[in-house]
N, CA and C atoms as a LAMMPS dump frame, in Angstrom:
ITEM: TIMESTEP
0
ITEM: NUMBER OF ATOMS
408
ITEM: BOX BOUNDS ff ff ff
-5.0000000000000000e+02 5.0000000000000000e+02
-5.0000000000000000e+02 5.0000000000000000e+02
-5.0000000000000000e+02 5.0000000000000000e+02
ITEM: ATOMS id mol type element x y z
1 1 1 N 425.425 -350.205 333.033
2 1 2 C 425.696 -350.228 331.615
3 1 3 C 426.43 -348.958 331.216
4 2 1 N 427.287 -349.09 330.274
5 2 2 C 428.028 -347.934 329.787
6 2 3 C 427.095 -347.004 329.034
7 3 1 N 426.132 -347.56 328.291
8 3 2 C 425.231 -346.717 327.511
9 3 3 C 424.263 -345.913 328.367
10 4 1 N 424.112 -346.274 329.641
11 4 2 C 423.235 -345.534 330.529
12 4 3 C 423.897 -344.284 331.096
13 5 1 N 425.169 -344.136 330.851
14 5 2 C 425.879 -342.983 331.386
15 5 3 C 425.766 -341.806 330.43
16 6 1 N 425.314 -340.658 330.904
17 6 2 C 425.295 -339.483 330.044
18 6 3 C 426.715 -338.976 329.839
19 7 1 N 426.895 -337.976 329.016
20 7 2 C 428.219 -337.469 328.68
21 7 3 C 428.952 -336.93 329.891
22 8 1 N 428.263 -336.494 330.912
23 8 2 C 428.891 -335.963 332.114
24 8 3 C 429.418 -337.041 333.04
25 9 1 N 429.098 -338.313 332.816
26 9 2 C 429.61 -339.401 333.608
27 9 3 C 428.713 -339.806 334.758
28 10 1 N 427.671 -339.043 335.102
29 10 2 C 426.765 -339.404 336.192
30 10 3 C 425.762 -340.427 335.694
31 11 1 N 425.467 -341.467 336.475
32 11 2 C 424.512 -342.484 336.022
33 11 3 C 423.096 -341.925 335.933
34 12 1 N 422.343 -342.477 335.003
35 12 2 C 420.948 -342.09 334.808
36 12 3 C 420.09 -343.131 335.51
37 13 1 N 419.088 -342.684 336.259
38 13 2 C 418.221 -343.65 336.937
39 13 3 C 417.373 -344.391 335.911
40 14 1 N 416.865 -345.551 336.308
41 14 2 C 416.049 -346.361 335.4
42 14 3 C 414.808 -345.606 334.965
43 15 1 N 414.215 -344.826 335.872
44 15 2 C 413.008 -344.084 335.542
45 15 3 C 413.304 -343.019 334.496
46 16 1 N 414.417 -342.315 334.668
47 16 2 C 414.778 -341.294 333.688
48 16 3 C 415.087 -341.929 332.349
49 17 1 N 415.746 -343.116 332.37
50 17 2 C 416.098 -343.788 331.132
51 17 3 C 414.848 -344.222 330.372
52 18 1 N 413.865 -344.784 331.092
53 18 2 C 412.631 -345.226 330.445
54 18 3 C 411.864 -344.034 329.906
55 19 1 N 411.734 -342.99 330.718
56 19 2 C 410.944 -341.854 330.261
57 19 3 C 411.621 -341.127 329.111
58 20 1 N 412.942 -341.157 329.038
59 20 2 C 413.607 -340.492 327.936
60 20 3 C 413.575 -341.337 326.669
61 21 1 N 413.38 -342.663 326.814
62 21 2 C 413.363 -343.514 325.632
63 21 3 C 411.965 -343.637 325.028
64 22 1 N 410.936 -343.168 325.733
65 22 2 C 409.581 -343.224 325.204
66 22 3 C 409.054 -341.823 325.018
67 23 1 N 408.321 -341.627 323.943
68 23 2 C 407.685 -340.335 323.728
69 23 3 C 406.285 -340.578 323.189
70 24 1 N 405.416 -339.625 323.393
71 24 2 C 404.047 -339.786 322.951
72 24 3 C 403.931 -339.291 321.517
73 25 1 N 403.39 -340.131 320.646
74 25 2 C 403.22 -339.747 319.253
75 25 3 C 402.002 -338.844 319.102
76 26 1 N 401.79 -338.35 317.893
77 26 2 C 400.649 -337.473 317.645
78 26 3 C 399.33 -338.202 317.824
79 27 1 N 399.313 -339.521 317.655
80 27 2 C 398.075 -340.288 317.817
81 27 3 C 397.787 -340.597 319.278
82 28 1 N 398.696 -340.214 320.189
83 28 2 C 398.466 -340.442 321.598
84 28 3 C 399.026 -341.752 322.101
85 29 1 N 399.647 -342.557 321.233
86 29 2 C 400.213 -343.823 321.647
87 29 3 C 401.674 -343.619 322.016
88 30 1 N 402.102 -344.332 323.057
89 30 2 C 403.503 -344.253 323.457
90 30 3 C 404.359 -344.99 322.447
91 31 1 N 405.488 -344.372 322.087
92 31 2 C 406.42 -344.992 321.154
93 31 3 C 407.816 -344.913 321.754
94 32 1 N 408.65 -345.903 321.415
95 32 2 C 410.02 -345.866 321.893
96 32 3 C 410.887 -345.101 320.896
97 33 1 N 412.215 -345.077 321.098
98 33 2 C 413.101 -344.297 320.233
99 33 3 C 413.076 -344.779 318.793
100 34 1 N 412.852 -346.067 318.581
101 34 2 C 412.813 -346.617 317.228
102 34 3 C 411.473 -346.364 316.54
103 35 1 N 410.528 -345.741 317.234
104 35 2 C 409.222 -345.445 316.664
105 35 3 C 408.243 -346.595 316.774
106 36 1 N 408.602 -347.64 317.508
107 36 2 C 407.704 -348.777 317.684
108 36 3 C 406.698 -348.462 318.781
109 37 1 N 405.519 -349.047 318.669
110 37 2 C 404.482 -348.835 319.668
111 37 3 C 404.884 -349.459 320.995
112 38 1 N 404.486 -348.827 322.076
113 38 2 C 404.789 -349.322 323.421
114 38 3 C 404.098 -350.664 323.646
115 39 1 N 404.531 -351.421 324.651
116 39 2 C 403.921 -352.728 324.917
117 39 3 C 402.417 -352.634 325.156
118 40 1 N 401.734 -353.724 324.891
119 40 2 C 400.284 -353.781 325.051
120 40 3 C 399.88 -353.638 326.512
121 41 1 N 398.688 -353.088 326.703
122 41 2 C 398.136 -352.934 328.041
123 41 3 C 396.883 -353.789 328.134
124 42 1 N 396.97 -354.906 328.843
125 42 2 C 395.814 -355.794 328.975
126 42 3 C 394.932 -355.322 330.115
127 43 1 N 393.634 -355.448 329.918
128 43 2 C 392.671 -355.048 330.932
129 43 3 C 391.841 -356.267 331.316
130 44 1 N 392.107 -356.836 332.492
131 44 2 C 391.416 -358.043 332.939
132 44 3 C 389.942 -357.803 333.22
133 45 1 N 389.58 -356.601 333.65
134 45 2 C 388.181 -356.28 333.924
135 45 3 C 387.355 -356.358 332.632
136 46 1 N 387.885 -355.796 331.563
137 46 2 C 387.187 -355.823 330.274
138 46 3 C 387.176 -357.248 329.712
139 47 1 N 388.245 -357.998 329.925
140 47 2 C 388.283 -359.389 329.46
141 47 3 C 387.217 -360.226 330.171
142 48 1 N 387.064 -360.029 331.48
143 48 2 C 386.038 -360.764 332.229
144 48 3 C 384.641 -360.373 331.76
145 49 1 N 384.441 -359.086 331.487
146 49 2 C 383.163 -358.599 330.969
147 49 3 C 382.847 -359.269 329.626
148 50 1 N 383.833 -359.321 328.756
149 50 2 C 383.645 -359.966 327.458
150 50 3 C 383.328 -361.441 327.591
151 51 1 N 384.008 -362.107 328.511
152 51 2 C 383.747 -363.53 328.731
153 51 3 C 382.328 -363.754 329.251
154 52 1 N 381.864 -362.873 330.155
155 52 2 C 380.488 -362.989 330.662
156 52 3 C 379.462 -362.749 329.557
157 53 1 N 379.72 -361.773 328.69
158 53 2 C 378.808 -361.533 327.563
159 53 3 C 378.747 -362.747 326.641
160 54 1 N 379.911 -363.303 326.322
161 54 2 C 379.948 -364.478 325.446
162 54 3 C 379.243 -365.666 326.096
163 55 1 N 379.471 -365.855 327.387
164 55 2 C 378.808 -366.931 328.119
165 55 3 C 377.292 -366.734 328.128
166 56 1 N 376.85 -365.505 328.351
167 56 2 C 375.42 -365.206 328.357
168 56 3 C 374.776 -365.444 327.001
169 57 1 N 375.456 -365.054 325.944
170 57 2 C 374.934 -365.301 324.597
171 57 3 C 374.838 -366.783 324.295
172 58 1 N 375.835 -367.526 324.729
173 58 2 C 375.835 -368.977 324.523
174 58 3 C 374.732 -369.644 325.339
175 59 1 N 374.534 -369.178 326.578
176 59 2 C 373.471 -369.741 327.418
177 59 3 C 372.088 -369.432 326.846
178 60 1 N 371.906 -368.21 326.318
179 60 2 C 370.632 -367.859 325.694
180 60 3 C 370.32 -368.748 324.509
181 61 1 N 371.359 -369.088 323.758
182 61 2 C 371.173 -369.983 322.612
183 61 3 C 370.88 -371.407 323.084
184 62 1 N 371.592 -371.861 324.099
185 62 2 C 371.421 -373.238 324.577
186 62 3 C 370.049 -373.45 325.222
187 63 1 N 369.577 -372.464 325.995
188 63 2 C 368.306 -372.625 326.713
189 63 3 C 367.087 -372.368 325.842
190 64 1 N 367.147 -371.32 325.031
191 64 2 C 365.964 -370.908 324.274
192 64 3 C 366.119 -371.066 322.764
193 65 1 N 367.31 -371.468 322.312
194 65 2 C 367.554 -371.578 320.881
195 65 3 C 367.64 -370.218 320.195
196 66 1 N 367.997 -369.182 320.948
197 66 2 C 368.026 -367.816 320.436
198 66 3 C 369.314 -367.524 319.67
199 67 1 N 369.2 -367.521 318.351
200 67 2 C 370.352 -367.197 317.508
201 67 3 C 370.778 -365.729 317.694
202 68 1 N 369.827 -364.767 317.829
203 68 2 C 370.262 -363.389 318.089
204 68 3 C 371.09 -363.263 319.374
205 69 1 N 370.753 -364.021 320.411
206 69 2 C 371.547 -363.997 321.647
207 69 3 C 372.958 -364.497 321.386
208 70 1 N 373.055 -365.56 320.62
209 70 2 C 374.364 -366.124 320.315
210 70 3 C 375.21 -365.138 319.518
211 71 1 N 374.598 -364.525 318.516
212 71 2 C 375.341 -363.596 317.655
213 71 3 C 375.695 -362.317 318.414
214 72 1 N 374.7 -361.718 319.08
215 72 2 C 374.941 -360.445 319.774
216 72 3 C 375.803 -360.634 321.018
217 73 1 N 375.419 -361.552 321.888
218 73 2 C 376.165 -361.767 323.125
219 73 3 C 377.52 -362.398 322.88
220 74 1 N 377.515 -363.472 322.104
221 74 2 C 378.769 -364.159 321.815
222 74 3 C 379.723 -363.302 321.002
223 75 1 N 379.179 -362.648 319.982
224 75 2 C 380.03 -361.808 319.127
225 75 3 C 380.614 -360.62 319.854
226 76 1 N 379.759 -359.89 320.58
227 76 2 C 380.276 -358.714 321.296
228 76 3 C 381.194 -359.147 322.438
229 77 1 N 380.893 -360.271 323.07
230 77 2 C 381.768 -360.776 324.128
231 77 3 C 383.156 -361.109 323.61
232 78 1 N 383.205 -361.802 322.478
233 78 2 C 384.504 -362.134 321.889
234 78 3 C 385.252 -360.875 321.454
235 79 1 N 384.511 -359.891 320.945
236 79 2 C 385.159 -358.615 320.584
237 79 3 C 385.768 -357.927 321.799
238 80 1 N 385.048 -357.933 322.919
239 80 2 C 385.584 -357.322 324.136
240 80 3 C 386.812 -358.073 324.648
241 81 1 N 386.788 -359.399 324.561
242 81 2 C 387.962 -360.168 324.975
243 81 3 C 389.149 -359.806 324.084
244 82 1 N 388.916 -359.703 322.787
245 82 2 C 389.98 -359.319 321.857
246 82 3 C 390.493 -357.909 322.169
247 83 1 N 389.58 -356.957 322.353
248 83 2 C 389.989 -355.574 322.619
249 83 3 C 390.721 -355.442 323.945
250 84 1 N 390.389 -356.293 324.911
251 84 2 C 391.028 -356.194 326.228
252 84 3 C 392.517 -356.517 326.173
253 85 1 N 392.95 -357.19 325.13
254 85 2 C 394.36 -357.55 325.009
255 85 3 C 395.25 -356.333 324.753
256 86 1 N 394.685 -355.268 324.198
257 86 2 C 395.452 -354.049 323.909
258 86 3 C 394.519 -352.848 324.049
259 87 1 N 394.247 -352.442 325.279
260 87 2 C 393.272 -351.377 325.53
261 87 3 C 393.726 -350.023 325.001
262 88 1 N 395.034 -349.799 324.9
263 88 2 C 395.506 -348.52 324.38
264 88 3 C 395.017 -348.334 322.944
265 89 1 N 395.104 -349.388 322.152
266 89 2 C 394.699 -349.304 320.75
267 89 3 C 393.187 -349.379 320.566
268 90 1 N 392.477 -350.035 321.476
269 90 2 C 391.043 -350.282 321.297
270 90 3 C 390.165 -349.537 322.295
271 91 1 N 390.682 -348.493 322.899
272 91 2 C 389.933 -347.795 323.935
273 91 3 C 388.656 -347.15 323.403
274 92 1 N 388.739 -346.432 322.297
275 92 2 C 387.56 -345.732 321.764
276 92 3 C 386.448 -346.712 321.377
277 93 1 N 386.722 -347.767 320.579
278 93 2 C 385.634 -348.705 320.261
279 93 3 C 385.064 -349.404 321.497
280 94 1 N 385.9 -349.687 322.484
281 94 2 C 385.407 -350.338 323.707
282 94 3 C 384.467 -349.413 324.465
283 95 1 N 384.8 -348.129 324.525
284 95 2 C 383.915 -347.166 325.19
285 95 3 C 382.585 -347.047 324.461
286 96 1 N 382.63 -346.968 323.15
287 96 2 C 381.402 -346.828 322.349
288 96 3 C 380.527 -348.073 322.495
289 97 1 N 381.127 -349.25 322.327
290 97 2 C 380.346 -350.494 322.407
291 97 3 C 379.723 -350.693 323.779
292 98 1 N 380.498 -350.458 324.843
293 98 2 C 379.94 -350.663 326.185
294 98 3 C 378.871 -349.622 326.499
295 99 1 N 379.021 -348.405 325.992
296 99 2 C 377.99 -347.373 326.185
297 99 3 C 376.699 -347.752 325.473
298 100 1 N 376.82 -348.221 324.228
299 100 2 C 375.636 -348.634 323.469
300 100 3 C 374.947 -349.83 324.121
301 101 1 N 375.737 -350.791 324.606
302 101 2 C 375.142 -351.931 325.298
303 101 3 C 374.424 -351.495 326.564
304 102 1 N 375.019 -350.58 327.309
305 102 2 C 374.399 -350.087 328.538
306 102 3 C 373.065 -349.41 328.232
307 103 1 N 373.066 -348.518 327.257
308 103 2 C 371.83 -347.805 326.904
309 103 3 C 370.775 -348.739 326.33
310 104 1 N 371.18 -349.613 325.426
311 104 2 C 370.239 -350.541 324.802
312 104 3 C 369.606 -351.489 325.8
313 105 1 N 370.408 -352.017 326.697
314 105 2 C 369.869 -352.946 327.682
315 105 3 C 369.076 -352.231 328.771
316 106 1 N 369.424 -350.997 329.088
317 106 2 C 368.619 -350.224 330.045
318 106 3 C 367.235 -349.948 329.456
319 107 1 N 367.197 -349.647 328.16
320 107 2 C 365.913 -349.442 327.482
321 107 3 C 365.095 -350.736 327.487
322 108 1 N 365.769 -351.852 327.2
323 108 2 C 365.077 -353.141 327.198
324 108 3 C 364.561 -353.488 328.598
325 109 1 N 365.344 -353.184 329.632
326 109 2 C 364.92 -353.419 331.01
327 109 3 C 363.673 -352.604 331.339
328 110 1 N 363.636 -351.351 330.879
329 110 2 C 362.469 -350.512 331.166
330 110 3 C 361.205 -351.039 330.474
331 111 1 N 361.382 -351.691 329.327
332 111 2 C 360.231 -352.253 328.624
333 111 3 C 359.753 -353.565 329.24
334 112 1 N 360.676 -354.445 329.587
335 112 2 C 360.302 -355.782 330.057
336 112 3 C 360.117 -355.863 331.566
337 113 1 N 360.755 -354.978 332.312
338 113 2 C 360.731 -354.99 333.771
339 113 3 C 361.299 -356.287 334.36
340 114 1 N 362.146 -356.99 333.577
341 114 2 C 362.805 -358.211 334.036
342 114 3 C 364.304 -357.932 334.12
343 115 1 N 364.871 -358.183 335.308
344 115 2 C 366.283 -357.873 335.499
345 115 3 C 367.198 -358.76 334.657
346 116 1 N 366.829 -360.009 334.492
347 116 2 C 367.675 -360.927 333.718
348 116 3 C 367.155 -361.03 332.298
349 117 1 N 368 -360.908 331.306
350 117 2 C 369.41 -360.576 331.315
351 117 3 C 369.692 -359.079 331.114
352 118 1 N 368.652 -358.33 330.706
353 118 2 C 368.873 -356.934 330.315
354 118 3 C 369.424 -356.072 331.45
355 119 1 N 368.879 -356.217 332.642
356 119 2 C 369.329 -355.408 333.765
357 119 3 C 370.772 -355.704 334.153
358 120 1 N 371.115 -356.985 334.165
359 120 2 C 372.479 -357.372 334.51
360 120 3 C 373.481 -356.83 333.493
361 121 1 N 373.156 -356.961 332.213
362 121 2 C 374.056 -356.462 331.162
363 121 3 C 374.153 -354.946 331.231
364 122 1 N 373.042 -354.26 331.522
365 122 2 C 373.069 -352.796 331.642
366 122 3 C 373.973 -352.362 332.791
367 123 1 N 373.864 -353.031 333.932
368 123 2 C 374.697 -352.688 335.094
369 123 3 C 376.171 -352.979 334.808
370 124 1 N 376.456 -354.169 334.272
371 124 2 C 377.842 -354.516 333.952
372 124 3 C 378.429 -353.57 332.907
373 125 1 N 377.631 -353.232 331.903
374 125 2 C 378.108 -352.315 330.862
375 125 3 C 378.379 -350.93 331.426
376 126 1 N 377.515 -350.474 332.321
377 126 2 C 377.748 -349.187 332.976
378 126 3 C 379.025 -349.195 333.792
379 127 1 N 379.297 -350.319 334.465
380 127 2 C 380.538 -350.442 335.242
381 127 3 C 381.758 -350.411 334.32
382 128 1 N 381.648 -351.038 333.164
383 128 2 C 382.765 -351.033 332.213
384 128 3 C 382.974 -349.632 331.648
385 129 1 N 381.896 -348.927 331.328
386 129 2 C 382.021 -347.549 330.841
387 129 3 C 382.749 -346.701 331.889
388 130 1 N 382.323 -346.802 333.138
389 130 2 C 382.962 -346.03 334.211
390 130 3 C 384.433 -346.413 334.349
391 131 1 N 384.718 -347.702 334.309
392 131 2 C 386.102 -348.173 334.409
393 131 3 C 386.961 -347.623 333.276
394 132 1 N 386.443 -347.662 332.064
395 132 2 C 387.219 -347.172 330.914
396 132 3 C 387.412 -345.667 330.958
397 133 1 N 386.458 -344.943 331.499
398 133 2 C 386.591 -343.496 331.59
399 133 3 C 387.587 -343.077 332.676
400 134 1 N 387.612 -343.821 333.773
401 134 2 C 388.486 -343.465 334.897
402 134 3 C 389.908 -343.997 334.69
403 135 1 N 390.033 -345.189 334.151
404 135 2 C 391.337 -345.846 334.093
405 135 3 C 392.228 -345.378 332.952
406 136 1 N 391.649 -344.86 331.884
407 136 2 C 392.481 -344.505 330.72
408 136 3 C 392.307 -343.064 330.339
């Protein structure tokens, strides 16, 4: 492309062109030259976690008629699936929610001494917290 050539006439590599066209804004989000936000970053691990939470909440409602399971599990699961579509924008709430779920379910596990469902959710939530801390 003609526009990829700097004034000196030497071609610019694709990596240099991309890095020069994006800059980090004060909020920490990548923006292009027009000031638009960079493309979304989907996180399949968080999406799968959200789907499992929603499935667990639905199963709790179907088996025991537990409306709190449906609201808490289904609602938080759907929120995680939604947040996974753009982790750059939703990283902080995802970290907070998964941390609270991990702590809350670990406490519940210590009280009930039953691994299902509290222990499983605590372990999965801890894995998501670790993933979000390391990956972003």
